[in-house]
C-alpha positions, 0 to 999 in steps of 0.5 A, spaced: 469 498 492 469 499 500 474 498 504 470 493 508 469 489 502 476 490 500 477 486 507 473 480 506 477 479 499 482 477 502 479 471 504 480 469 496 486 466 494 487 471 488 485 479 488 479 481 486 479 485 478 479 490 476 484 493 482 489 498 481 497 496 482 497 500 488 491 498 491 493 489 489 501 490 492 496 492 498 492 486 498 499 481 497 501 485 502 495 483 505 496 475 504 503 475 507 506 476 500 511 482 501 515 479 495 510 480 490 507 486 493 514 489 492 513 488 485 507 491 483 510 497 485 518 498 485 518 501 478 512 506 478 513 513 479 506 516 480 504 518 488 500 512 489 505 507 487 510 511 492 506 510 497 505 504 498 511 503 495 515 507 501 509 503 506 512 496 504 519 498 505 517 500 513 513 493 514 520 490 511 524 495 517 528 499 511 526 505 513 531 509 510 528 506 504 521 507 506 523 515 508 526 515 501 520 513 497 514 517 502 519 524 500 518 522 493 510 521 494 510 528 498 509 524 504 513 523 511 512 517 516 505 520 519 501 513 522 503 510 529 501 503 527 503 499 520 495 497 521 493 504 522 497 506 516 495 500 510 488 502 513 489 509 510 492 507 504 486 503 502 482 508 504 485 513 500 485 509 494 479 506 494 476 513 495 480 516 490 483 521 495 489 524 498 489 519 504 492 514 502 
């Protein structure tokens, strides 16, 4: 799956099969279901899970909580917009690179 296919899947009522928890969280986030997205990564101790967790808290207006999770993921606030951050996370997670 590539980022465009991921975005196209947002027209469906359920996420595509085979997504990792961080990608599924980003999918639900794009569907405006923050609570469901957060529940998927809330207890994840992986770098990808913590990066998505940070992004969700940033979107939720909880900057200090977001910064904590970004630090745990080895990252800082580095995208100028929330949409750019979301796109970078999706692209990185789909490609398996550290872009996420």
